N, C-alpha and C positions, 0 to 999 in steps of 0.2 A: 850591350844591343837595345837599342831604343823598339820596346816592344809597339810603339805606334808607328813608327816608320816601317817594322816588320810586317803589321796586320793590313799597313794599306799597300806593301809589294804581293801579299796573298789575294788579294783584295781584285787588285790592276792586272796580275799577270803571273803568277804563282811560280815564278823564277827562282827559287830558292835553293840555297847553297846547301850543301849537307850541317855547316854550321848553324842555318838558320832551323833545320827542320830540328836537328838535338834541342837546340834553345826552346822550340814549340813544344816539345814533347817533353820538358823538363818544367812547363809552367807548372804551379802547382796550387795559386792563390786563385779561389772561385772566382772571386773576377774577371779575372787575365784568362782563365779557361773559356769563363761563359764568350769574352770577347772573340777566343779563338773560334770557337762551336759557330757564334753568331758569322764569321768571315766565310766562315765553310758554307755556312747558309747562305749566305752572299752572292757568293761565285754560283753555286747550286743554282738560286733564280735567277742572275744573268746568263749563265752559260746553257741550261736547259730549262728552264721554264718551270710550274707550279705543277705540271702531271707528275705522278706515281704511277709507275708499270705494276702492275699484276699478274704474278707469274705460276702458274700451275707447274707443283712441283708434283711428281708419281717417283716413288723408292722404289723400282719395283726387283732390288735383290737385296738381302745384304749378305748375299754372303761372298767372301772377301780370304785374297790368296796374301797378303800386304800382311806383315809384322805389327804395322804403327804402333808406338809406344803409348799413344793417346787413344787410340781410336776402340771403344765397344764391340767394332764388327773386326777384327783383327782373327786374323787365321784362328792363332791360338786358342781364341777364347771358346771352354766349352759350353762355358752357362747359356750362352744366348740360344735361342730354338730361331733356325732357318728358316728362310724362306723363296721362292721365288717365283715371281708374275709369270703367267705365259706370255708369249705373241699377244694373242688373242685378247686376251685381259685389258695388254695395254695398250694397244690400237683400239679396243672401244672403250676405253677410258678417256683418251686422249681426244676422241672423236666429239663425246658426252660434254667433256668440258671446252673445247671449244662451240659447241652450241648454247654453253651459258654465258658465251662472250668474250672465254677467255680467249686471248689471241698468242700465247705463248704457252708453253706444254715443255717441261723441264724433263728429262729422261735422268736421273742418277740412280747408281749403286756401285756395291765396293766392286771392285778387282774382281770380276767374275768371270774364269773360263769357259761359262754351262754357255754363255752366248757368245757364236760365234761372231767374228765380221760379216757374213752374210747373212744373219739372223736379225738382228742390231739393224743391218741395211733395211730388210724386206720390213722390219717394224717401218722405220722410217718413210720408206715408199709409200704402203699403207697408209700412215695418217697426213701425210700430203694428198694423198690423191681423195681424202675423207672429209678433208678438214681446213679452212681458211687459218692454220696458225704456222706461226714461226717452231721449229723442234729444237731445242737445245741437249746435247748429251753431255754427261758428265758420268763417264766410266773408266777414271783415271788412265794411266799411260798404256798405248800401245803402240806398232809398227804402223809409221807410215802410210802404209798398204791398206791397212783398218781404217784409219783418218780418210784416206785419200777416198776410197770405198763410198763410207758413209755421207761424205760432200757430194759426193755425185749424185749419191740417192734423194739426196733434199735438203739434208742435214743443215741448219743456219749458224747456228755458234757452239762452242763448245767450253765447256767449263773447266779446269785445270787449275787449280788452286799449288799456287808454287811452296805455298806454307811457312818458306823462311828464306828469303834472298839470303844469309849467311849459311856458309857452305859446312859449319862447324855444325850450327843451332840445327842443320836440315838433318841430316848422319841421325842427331839426339835424338831428334823428333820419327826418324825413320830407317831401322837398321839394317834393313835389305834392299834398299831403294839407291839409285845413284844420281843424287841433285845431276847431273852433268846432263844425264837422260832425260831427266826433267825440263828443264831449259832447253834441251832440246826438242823436246815434245813442243813444248808452248812454240817456238819456231815455226817446226812444221806445220802446225796448224796455221798459224799466220799465212803460211806462205802458201798453205791451198786456199785462202779464201773464204775460215772461218770470222764470226766475228768472236774473238777469244777474251772467256773471261778469266782471270785469276785472281788468288789471294789468299790471306794469312792472319794467324791464330794470335790472339793479345792475352799475354801473361803466363806462355807457357813454361816448365821449365827449363830454367837456366837463360832464359829469353833477356837481354837487357834493352837500355833504351838504344844502345849504340845499333844493335841488331833491328830492335823497329824503325831505325834511320836509314838501317839495309833495305828493309819494305819498303819506304817512302821512295825513296831515291830508285829502287826497280820499277813500280808506277810509274815516276817522274820521265822515265828512261826509256820504257818498254812502251809507255803508254797503252795498256790492256782498254779494250772497248766497254769491262765489266771487272771489277777491280770486289770480292767480299773477303767483309774485316768484319771478326768477329772474335770473342774472347773463348779464352783456353779453360774447359770444364772437365774435371777431373771423373775419369770413367773408374769404378770400382773396382774393375774388372780388368785392369792395366798396369804396366810397370808404375803410369805414373798417378796411382790411386791415390795417394796420403799428399797431395799436393795441393798447392790453393790455387782457385781458379784468379780469370780475369779481372778488371775491374771494371766498373762500367764508364769511369771517367777515359782513363788511356782508352778505350777503345772508341770513344766518341772524338778524342784529339783525334786519333788514327783513320776516321771516316772524315772527319772535317780536313786534317792533313793529304787524305788522298783526294780530296773533290780540288783542293787547291793546286796539287799539282799537274793532275790531268784534264781539271776546266770540265770536260761534257762526256766524262766516264758514266756508265751505269751503276749506279752504287748501290748494293740491297741493304735494308735495315734487317739484319740478319735474325733468326727467331734466334739464337744463339744466345742476344744481346739481351732479347725478350724471353729468352727461360733466366738470366739473370739478375732482372730487374722487371717490374710487370709492365712500366712507363717504358720501356729501351728500345724497342722498333719506333714511339714518335719521337722520341728524344733524337736516335739517330736520325728521324727524316729532318729535326729540323736542323743538324747539324751537319748537313749536304746530301743524306741519300734518297736517292730517287726510285728504288725498287722495293716491292715485297714480293716472298715466296712463300705464301702460305702453301699447307701440306692437303694435297689430294690422294693422299696413299688411300686404298681402303683401310677401314677399318678393322679388320683381321689381318694385316698385315701392318699396321702403323706401329705398334707396340713396342714392335719387332728390329726396327730398325733405329739403335739407340745406338748411333756416333760416341753422345754424350748423356746421361743422366736428367731427368726430369726435364724432358723437353716440351717445350712449350705448345697447346695443344694438341698433345698426343691422344688423348681419348673422347677428343671433342668430334661429332660428327662436320662430314668436309662439308657440307651445305650450309650449319650456322657458320662457319670458317669464312664460309663464301658471302656471306653479310655482314661479319663482323668484320672482317677487313677492311671493306670500303668504309663501313663507319670509325674505322681507327684513321684511316688516311685523312676524311673529312675532319674530324673533330682537328687537326693540325693546322687545320685552315688551306690544306690542300687538296685537289682535283685528282681523280682517277682517269687518268689514261685511255682510254679508246683503241687504237694502234697498234701495231704488230713490236714497238719498241726497239726498231730495228737501231744497229750502235748510230751514234753520231757523229762517229771519225769516221764511220764506208764512205768513201768515195761514193757522188749524187745520192747519200743521203745526208749526213752530217759536214759536207767538207773536204770530209780526206784527213789521214792523221799529220 
């Protein structure tokens, strides 16, 4: 396969076949990998511009009913100190962050049944009434009527990582979850008019290059509004405790390929890649990413939201994160967005899918 012609196709239209994707994922020469990452960044510049979106993450509960084999929040983990933020705490923090110029708040939790559909709807309504902000929810799989209620309450976006587009690998990661329901939820969210985020891990146990190609094909075909890609990091209190972490290089190749096949999706430089490499987020921004999601969870809770260990910036004051993230973005030659960062794929905003 001719790499020059393939990279030219990446930049021109991103119309990659599965064979193309597998070939590019298998690149191991440092120069060739660099060329792929540069192609991803070229597509980002042409399709998205230089602005980087900052999205304020609030992890409001670390209680989770699921038994996922990789996550420190899993229900069987008795070593974790659980917490829940009150609705008032969530609303007050979101409004405060909006006052600091942040135009998107991401409300994330484990799959915690304590927060009923009505409770979350009320939180969304109160935030939208008091702040000029986009609201993103990330609370897992819920019934269709819950998603509908939250959309009617004013929620703009929903993040539901597909985790693995391969059915067998998905089951290995999520022994108590159903692959078909996960995909059904993603379709529901789109039907309801959410800006939908999907995403996957790189380097999890049992994952092959072919599995990663499945994920890139999923991004290509589903065209999510946002796609989160980060390395797998083994948590000591899970069944996968003694497995290796994902690598920076493969994660960056996946970011670049996701950019190439989605063209104008919003791609975060994840905290996870910053947790395994000091400059991981900067490298992701230079491979096609255009979003960062700094953690604004109050310090008294933040250390307890441990999906994986050694999480980046876990003990830093949120005020410090606020200025640090802007400096990191500027250091890459990029600018900080001042808008709400709505999907470029939504009709009337980004030209439609």
